[in-house]
Legacy VTK file of the C-alpha trace (Angstrom):
# vtk DataFile Version 3.0
C-alpha trace
ASCII
DATASET POLYDATA
POINTS 182 float
94.364 142.922 83.707
94.424 146.432 83.168
97.713 148.866 83.307
96.333 150.583 86.356
95.299 147.012 88.210
98.992 146.033 87.595
100.752 149.011 88.483
98.481 148.676 91.967
98.874 144.907 92.526
103.148 145.349 91.597
103.222 148.329 94.037
101.741 146.062 96.825
104.053 143.643 96.095
107.085 145.710 96.117
105.996 147.015 99.481
105.397 143.274 100.846
108.749 142.883 99.604
111.361 145.985 100.008
109.027 148.146 102.286
107.827 151.762 101.250
111.118 153.567 100.960
112.067 150.829 98.491
109.457 151.701 95.803
110.257 153.859 92.690
108.801 154.631 89.765
111.365 152.744 88.028
110.600 149.660 90.093
107.203 149.782 89.625
106.984 150.052 86.087
109.754 146.889 85.725
107.574 145.123 88.264
104.026 145.890 86.511
105.637 145.473 82.955
104.835 148.889 81.926
106.607 151.512 80.444
107.486 154.452 82.970
105.126 157.013 80.623
102.125 155.096 81.613
102.772 155.369 85.069
103.018 158.818 84.880
99.443 158.758 82.501
97.959 157.287 85.687
99.645 158.600 88.610
101.714 161.820 89.635
103.944 160.526 91.971
104.929 157.210 94.085
102.959 158.456 97.089
99.775 158.763 94.715
100.480 154.975 93.458
101.126 153.765 96.935
98.017 155.564 98.176
96.016 154.113 95.383
97.449 150.186 96.197
96.609 150.990 99.990
93.175 152.164 98.997
92.536 148.801 97.092
94.390 146.513 99.876
92.601 148.303 102.942
89.204 147.882 101.330
89.787 144.371 100.123
91.496 143.476 103.480
88.055 145.047 105.163
85.673 143.336 102.971
87.673 139.864 103.982
87.499 140.034 107.356
84.025 141.868 107.676
82.657 138.741 106.016
84.745 136.096 108.334
83.730 137.879 111.091
79.859 136.661 110.108
80.827 133.402 109.908
82.237 133.143 113.491
79.587 132.837 115.845
81.418 133.545 119.328
81.728 137.163 119.968
85.104 136.339 121.709
85.897 134.305 119.173
85.310 137.556 116.697
88.101 139.439 119.310
90.241 136.532 118.883
90.195 136.736 115.237
90.786 140.360 115.512
93.916 139.615 117.009
95.346 137.575 114.773
94.476 139.634 112.425
96.369 142.493 113.890
99.346 140.314 114.106
99.061 139.134 110.470
99.284 142.761 109.481
102.416 143.492 111.642
104.039 140.557 110.487
103.678 142.093 106.668
105.155 145.595 107.992
101.734 147.227 107.467
102.308 149.324 110.814
104.495 151.513 108.583
101.758 152.396 106.178
100.475 154.563 108.840
103.243 157.230 109.032
104.569 160.244 106.697
102.150 160.265 104.229
99.580 162.921 102.874
96.233 163.786 104.296
94.488 161.261 101.621
96.372 158.478 102.811
95.883 159.123 106.351
92.022 159.413 105.530
92.581 155.959 104.217
94.066 154.627 107.379
91.384 156.256 109.517
88.507 154.814 107.304
90.159 151.265 107.958
90.364 151.618 111.851
86.862 152.861 111.716
85.895 149.768 110.114
87.788 147.704 112.115
86.388 149.289 115.259
82.743 148.769 113.878
83.507 144.695 114.269
84.886 145.177 117.694
81.858 147.564 118.663
79.421 144.639 116.640
81.563 141.887 118.330
81.353 143.595 122.025
77.404 144.377 121.569
76.737 140.850 121.061
78.835 139.434 124.078
76.596 141.783 126.008
73.493 140.523 124.761
74.785 136.782 125.647
75.919 137.843 128.896
79.485 136.873 127.773
80.761 140.185 128.280
80.231 142.549 131.038
76.991 144.354 130.890
78.625 147.690 132.008
80.950 148.073 129.029
80.317 151.295 127.469
79.783 151.157 123.606
80.870 154.556 122.671
84.278 154.333 124.541
85.454 150.473 124.792
85.191 149.604 121.275
88.064 152.197 121.006
90.137 150.897 124.055
89.717 147.553 122.898
90.617 148.395 119.601
93.736 149.925 120.730
94.981 146.661 123.085
94.485 144.626 119.754
96.727 147.067 117.627
99.190 146.508 120.424
99.897 143.204 119.106
101.315 144.727 116.191
104.162 146.363 118.134
104.618 143.236 120.305
105.084 140.988 116.911
107.314 143.956 115.498
109.577 144.075 118.790
110.309 140.433 118.557
108.090 138.471 115.231
110.048 135.146 116.526
107.568 135.325 119.712
104.431 135.976 117.377
102.179 133.291 119.253
103.290 134.460 122.414
101.915 138.187 121.662
98.509 136.893 119.818
98.457 134.317 123.426
98.650 137.542 125.810
96.782 139.883 123.941
93.942 137.690 123.693
93.764 136.810 127.242
94.103 140.552 127.952
91.206 141.345 126.246
88.758 138.830 127.474
89.821 139.154 130.859
88.865 143.344 130.308
85.230 142.230 128.669
84.415 139.180 130.318
81.330 139.160 132.422
82.279 138.040 136.161
LINES 1 183
182 0 1 2 3 4 5 6 7 8 9 10 11 12 13 14 15 16 17 18 19 20 21 22 23 24 25 26 27 28 29 30 31 32 33 34 35 36 37 38 39 40 41 42 43 44 45 46 47 48 49 50 51 52 53 54 55 56 57 58 59 60 61 62 63 64 65 66 67 68 69 70 71 72 73 74 75 76 77 78 79 80 81 82 83 84 85 86 87 88 89 90 91 92 93 94 95 96 97 98 99 100 101 102 103 104 105 106 107 108 109 110 111 112 113 114 115 116 117 118 119 120 121 122 123 124 125 126 127 128 129 130 131 132 133 134 135 136 137 138 139 140 141 142 143 144 145 146 147 148 149 150 151 152 153 154 155 156 157 158 159 160 161 162 163 164 165 166 167 168 169 170 171 172 173 174 175 176 177 178 179 180 181
């Protein structure tokens, strides 16, 4: 594995283990088994390493999520899986990746959110076409509203990690009740 790849993977591991505040150039170098100078040859600072790591992680995560959505035939099942995904993301502390970073990092988060919103929109479109979801859903606005409900799972899980299953259940119930055909 190339040094740049080892640096990215080491950074992701450190974030998951210690959170972003625990990331230092020394810790990354130690975890990636590279010299600190090697870090500086690839990245000017911790934020740029974290942003590169998050870019890799978010791209891989969205690709995996998109492929998984293709295997779930039911639009309701796809929405349920997106809720479970949001809970899993929150359980790993990812909401902290949204704030306090550069414009580039914020753009990456927005791109990931847009990708997830596209998956929500596809599930809603398919649900309307199959008659499972209300025909009056607004496919310009409702994907964002449903995505926000799904993302709220993360807040519920963050507030009480021990009760993640209940947070998922209540979110799935609320989302499906909001879009279900009468």
